[in-house]
C-alpha positions in Angstrom: 42.7 -5.6 -19.0 39.6 -6.9 -16.7 37.8 -4.8 -14.1 39.0 -7.6 -11.9 42.6 -6.7 -12.5 42.3 -3.1 -12.4 40.0 -3.0 -9.4 40.5 -5.7 -6.6 37.3 -7.2 -5.7 35.6 -8.5 -2.3 36.6 -12.2 -2.4 34.4 -13.4 0.5 31.4 -11.6 1.1 30.7 -13.4 4.6 34.0 -12.0 5.9 35.1 -8.4 6.5 36.2 -6.6 3.6 39.5 -4.9 5.1 41.4 -5.0 1.9 38.8 -2.5 0.4 41.1 -0.5 -2.1 41.8 3.1 -1.1 40.9 6.2 -3.3 41.4 7.4 -5.8 40.3 4.5 -8.2 42.4 3.9 -11.4 41.2 6.2 -14.3 40.7 3.8 -16.9 37.5 2.7 -14.6 35.7 5.7 -15.3 37.3 7.1 -18.8 34.7 5.9 -20.9 32.6 7.2 -23.9 29.4 6.3 -22.5 30.1 7.7 -19.1 31.4 11.2 -20.3 28.4 11.5 -22.6 26.1 10.8 -19.6 28.2 13.1 -17.7 27.7 15.8 -20.1 23.8 15.3 -19.8 24.1 15.4 -16.2 26.2 18.4 -15.7 23.8 20.4 -18.4 20.6 19.2 -16.5 22.2 20.4 -13.0 23.3 23.8 -14.6 20.0 24.6 -15.6 18.6 23.8 -12.0 21.5 26.0 -10.7 20.9 28.9 -12.7 17.0 28.9 -11.8 17.7 28.4 -8.3 20.0 31.4 -7.8 17.3 33.7 -9.5 14.7 33.1 -6.9 14.2 36.1 -4.8 13.0 34.0 -1.7 15.0 30.8 -1.5 13.0 29.8 1.6 10.3 28.5 -0.8 12.8 25.8 -2.1 14.7 25.1 1.2 11.8 24.1 3.2 9.5 22.4 0.9 11.9 20.5 -1.6 14.3 19.4 1.1 11.4 18.0 3.2 10.5 16.0 -0.1 14.0 14.5 0.0 14.0 13.8 3.7 10.9 11.9 3.3 11.9 9.9 0.2 15.5 9.1 1.4 14.0 7.8 4.6 11.5 5.8 2.5 14.4 3.7 0.9 15.3 2.8 4.4 11.6 1.7 4.8 10.7 4.4 7.0 7.4 5.8 6.0 5.1 8.8 6.8 2.3 10.6 5.2 2.3 14.1 3.6 -0.3 15.3 6.1 1.5 14.0 9.0 4.7 15.3 7.9 3.4 18.7 6.8 1.6 19.0 10.1 4.8 18.2 12.1 6.9 20.5 10.3 4.3 23.4 10.9 4.5 22.7 14.5 7.3 23.6 17.1 10.4 21.2 17.6 9.0 20.3 20.8 5.7 19.1 19.5 5.6 15.2 20.8 2.5 14.3 18.8 4.4 13.2 15.7 4.8 9.5 15.2 8.1 7.8 15.3 8.6 7.7 11.3 7.8 11.3 11.0 10.2 12.3 13.6 13.0 10.3 11.8 12.3 12.1 8.5 12.5 15.5 10.3 15.7 14.3 11.8 17.1 13.7 8.4 16.3 17.1 7.2 17.8 18.5 10.2 21.0 16.3 9.5 20.9 17.6 5.9 20.9 21.4 6.9 23.4 20.8 9.8 26.0 19.3 7.6 25.2 22.2 4.9 26.2 24.5 7.5 29.2 22.6 8.9 30.7 22.9 5.6 30.0 26.3 5.1 31.9 27.1 8.3 34.7 24.4 8.1 34.9 24.3 4.3 36.0 20.9 4.3 34.8 17.4 5.1 36.3 15.7 8.4 35.4 12.9 10.6 33.1 14.9 12.7 30.9 16.1 9.7 30.0 12.4 9.2 29.8 11.7 12.9 27.4 14.6 13.5 25.3 13.5 10.4 24.9 10.2 12.1 24.1 11.3 15.6 21.3 13.6 14.1 19.6 10.9 11.9 20.0 8.2 14.5 19.2 10.5 17.4 22.2 8.7 19.1 25.6 10.0 21.0 27.3 7.0 19.1 30.3 7.6 16.8 32.1 5.2 14.4 31.0 1.7 15.0 33.5 -0.2 17.4 36.1 -2.7 16.0 34.3 -5.6 17.9 30.7 -4.9 16.5 29.9 -7.5 14.3 28.3 -5.8 11.3 26.7 -7.5 8.3 24.5 -6.2 5.2 22.1 -8.9 4.7 20.0 -10.3 2.0 16.4 -9.3 1.9 13.2 -11.0 0.8 11.7 -14.3 2.0 13.9 -16.6 -0.4 16.3 -19.2 0.7 19.1 -16.7 0.8 17.3 -14.2 2.9 19.0 -13.0 6.0 22.3 -14.4 4.8 25.3 -11.9 4.5 25.4 -10.1 1.1 28.4 -8.0 2.1 30.6 -7.7 5.4 32.1 -4.0 5.7 35.5 -3.6 7.2 36.4 -4.3 10.6 39.1 -4.2 13.2 41.2 -2.0 15.5 41.7 1.3 13.6 40.6 0.1 9.9 37.1 1.7 9.7 38.8 5.2 10.8 41.7 4.6 8.3 39.2 3.9 5.7 37.0 7.0 6.4 40.1 9.2 6.5 41.2 8.2 3.0 37.7 9.0 1.8 37.8 12.4 3.5 41.1 13.2 1.9 40.0 12.1 -1.5 36.9 14.5 -1.0 38.9 17.4 0.2 41.9 17.0 -2.4 40.8 19.1 -5.2 43.6 17.9 -7.3 42.7 14.1 -6.9 41.3 12.3 -10.0 38.7 12.5 -11.3 38.6 16.3 -11.2 34.7 16.4 -12.2 32.6 16.9 -9.1 30.0 14.7 -10.0 32.3 11.7 -10.9 34.0 12.2 -7.4 30.6 12.2 -5.9 29.7 8.8 -7.6 33.0 7.3 -6.5 32.7 8.8 -3.1 29.0 7.5 -2.5 30.2 3.9 -3.2 33.1 4.2 -1.0 31.1 5.5 2.0 28.6 2.9 1.8 31.0 -0.2 1.8 32.8 1.3 4.5 29.6 1.6 6.4 31.2 3.4 9.3 28.2 3.5 11.4 25.9 0.7 13.0 23.3 2.3 11.2 21.9 5.1 9.1 24.6 4.9 6.5 22.5 5.2 3.5 20.8 8.4 4.8 24.1 9.6 5.8 25.6 9.0 2.3 22.6 10.4 0.3 23.0 13.7 2.4 26.7 13.5 1.7 26.0 13.6 -2.2 24.0 16.8 -2.0 26.9 18.4 0.2 29.7 17.5 -2.4 27.5 19.4 -4.8 26.9 22.5 -3.0 30.5 22.6 -1.6 31.8 22.5 -5.0 29.3 25.2 -6.0 27.4 23.2 -8.5 24.2 24.1 -6.5 23.9 26.9 -3.8 21.3 25.1 -1.9 20.9 21.3 -1.3 17.5 21.2 -2.9 18.2 18.5 -5.5 15.6 15.6 -5.1 18.2 12.9 -5.7 16.7 10.3 -3.5 13.4 10.1 -5.5 15.4 8.4 -8.4 17.1 6.1 -6.2 13.7 5.0 -4.3 12.2 4.4 -7.9 15.2 2.3 -9.0 15.9 0.9 -5.7 16.9 -2.8 -6.7 19.1 -1.3 -9.5 20.9 0.7 -6.7 21.7 -2.0 -4.6 22.5 -4.4 -7.5 25.1 -1.8 -8.9 26.6 -1.2 -5.5 27.1 -5.0 -5.4 28.6 -5.0 -9.0 31.5 -2.9 -7.9 32.5 -4.9 -4.9 31.8 -8.5 -6.6 32.8 -7.6 -10.4 34.8 -4.5 -10.3 32.1 -2.9 -12.4 32.4 0.8 -11.9 31.0 1.9 -15.2 27.4 0.5 -14.5 27.4 2.2 -10.8 28.8 5.4 -12.2 26.3 5.7 -15.1 23.5 4.7 -12.8 24.4 7.8 -10.3 24.9 10.2 -13.3 21.4 9.2 -14.4 20.1 9.9 -11.0 21.7 13.6 -11.2 20.0 14.4 -14.5 16.8 12.9 -14.0 16.3 14.5 -10.5 17.7 17.8 -11.6 15.1 17.8 -14.3 12.3 17.0 -11.9 13.4 19.6 -9.3 13.8 22.1 -12.0 10.0 21.6 -12.7 8.9 21.8 -9.2 10.8 25.0 -8.9 9.4 26.5 -12.0 5.9 25.4 -10.9 6.5 26.8 -7.5 7.4 30.1 -8.7 4.4 30.3 -11.2 1.9 29.2 -8.8 3.2 32.0 -6.1 3.0 34.4 -9.0 -0.5 33.6 -10.0 -1.6 33.6 -6.3 0.1 37.0 -5.9 -1.6 38.3 -8.5 -5.0 37.5 -7.0 -4.1 38.9 -3.7 -3.2 42.5 -5.1 -6.5 42.3 -7.1 -8.7 41.2 -4.6 -7.6 41.9 -1.3 -6.2 44.9 0.3 -3.3 43.0 2.2 -0.3 45.0 3.2 2.9 43.6 1.8 1.4 41.1 -0.5 4.7 40.1 -2.0 5.8 38.8 1.7 2.5 37.0 2.2 2.7 35.2 -0.8 6.1 34.3 -0.4 5.4 33.1 3.3 2.6 30.7 2.2 4.9 29.0 0.1 7.7 28.2 2.2 6.1 25.1 3.5 2.6 23.4 2.8 1.0 23.9 6.2 1.0 27.4 7.6 -0.1 28.6 11.0 -0.7 32.3 12.3 2.7 32.0 14.1 4.8 31.4 10.9 3.8 34.9 9.9 4.2 36.6 13.4 7.6 35.2 14.0 9.0 36.4 10.8 7.6 39.9 11.8 5.6 40.2 8.7 2.2 41.2 11.0 0.7 41.1 14.3 -1.1 38.1 15.5 -4.7 39.5 14.7 -3.7 40.7 11.4 -2.0 37.6 10.4 -5.0 35.6 11.2 -7.4 37.9 9.3 -5.2 37.7 6.3 -4.7 33.8 6.3 -8.4 33.6 6.9 -9.2 36.0 3.9 -7.0 33.6 1.6 -9.0 30.7 2.9 -12.3 32.6 1.5 -10.7 33.3 -1.7 -9.8 29.4 -1.9 -6.1 30.0 -1.8 -5.7 28.4 1.2 -7.6 25.6 3.0 -8.3 26.1 6.9 -8.0 22.8 8.7 -8.4 22.2 12.6 -6.7 19.4 13.9 -6.4 18.7 17.8 -7.4 22.1 18.3 -5.0 23.8 16.3 -5.7 25.8 12.9 -3.5 25.0 9.8 -4.0 26.9 6.7 -3.0 24.3 3.7 -1.5 25.5 0.4 -3.2 23.0 -2.0 -1.0 24.5 -4.9 2.2 23.6 -3.1 1.1 20.3 -1.8 0.0 19.3 -5.7 3.3 20.2 -7.0 5.3 18.5 -4.1 3.1 15.0 -4.8 4.5 14.5 -8.3 
C-alpha cells in the first residue's frame, strides 16, 4: 500500500488544508527498519548527553550558554541575525537595557520563551493551549493568540525564480478549525498510551503537525523548535533544554523544508522522521562535546586560580565566569558571592592572568571569557 493511500495528502497547496489528518498517524508510516536503526543511534547519543549533564555540579554553566546559542541559531533559521558580540553584551546587561538591536532582542525573547515554557510544563505537567500561546506571545512580543479564522495565511515560495511568492502551502483556516487541530495535537502529546510510544518518534510527528497547523500569524517555526526540546525534557530524556537542535536544521535548512513538504505532498513520513532523528543524534553529539569542553576548560582555569591567586571561594568564581561569555561585576555581587570592590578586584586579577579579557563598551566594563566564547563558536 502506498503512502498516499495510508496518509491522505494535501490536494491543493493554494487552498486551506482543512482535511489535515488528525494524530496519531498509521503505525506503518514509521515502523521501518531504517527508522528504528536511526532511532537507536539518536537515543544512544541523547542518553550520553543526559548522563553527562546530570553530573555537572553547576548546571547554570549550560543553562545560560548553550541555550543562548540555541536561541541565536533558531532565530537565524527565520533570517533573524545578530552577532555573538552584541548578543553576549546584551545578555550581560539588564532586561531593561534598550541599546540592543531589534534582532538581538528577538533572540533574547526566544531564550525567554524557551525557559518560560520549560517552567510552565514543570508546574502544569501537561501541554495545553495556553502553553503554545505563551510561547508565541513572548517570541513575537505580542498580545495576540490563535490566528483568527478570517486571516488569510500562506506559506510562500522563496527565492527569485518564476514561482517566488506563490503559495507553497496553505494552512487550515475557518471557524474553530485551527483550535480543533491544535487540541488534537495537545491530546497526542499528553497521551502517554498513544502510538508511537517512543518520545523521539512522537517529537518528529508532533513537530510536523504543529508546523502545518501553523496556529499563529508568525513565529510558528521558533515555537515548534522550542516545543521539540520541551517534549524531550517533559519526558525526562534530558533534565534541561540544552540540546542544540536548531544548529542541524540551520545547516540543512533546504532539506528541512523539503521533507516537511514531502509529508504534505507525498505522504513521505519516512524521510522526515529520519531527518529529525539524525538531527537529534548529530546535535546530541555536538552538545556533548561542548559540555565536555566547558567542564574541562573550567577545571583548568580553576587550577590556575587556586595556584596563582588568593581568591576566596575559587570554585564559585570559576563557575561564575562560565555561566555566560560576558561577565560584569554585578553578576558576582547579585549572586552574593562577593562585595562589589572584592568582585571587581578579582575580575581584574583574572584579566591580568589573561583568563579574562577586560573590555569597555559605552562606558560599561565587561570581562570576556575567551575560552567559553571559543567553545560556543564551533
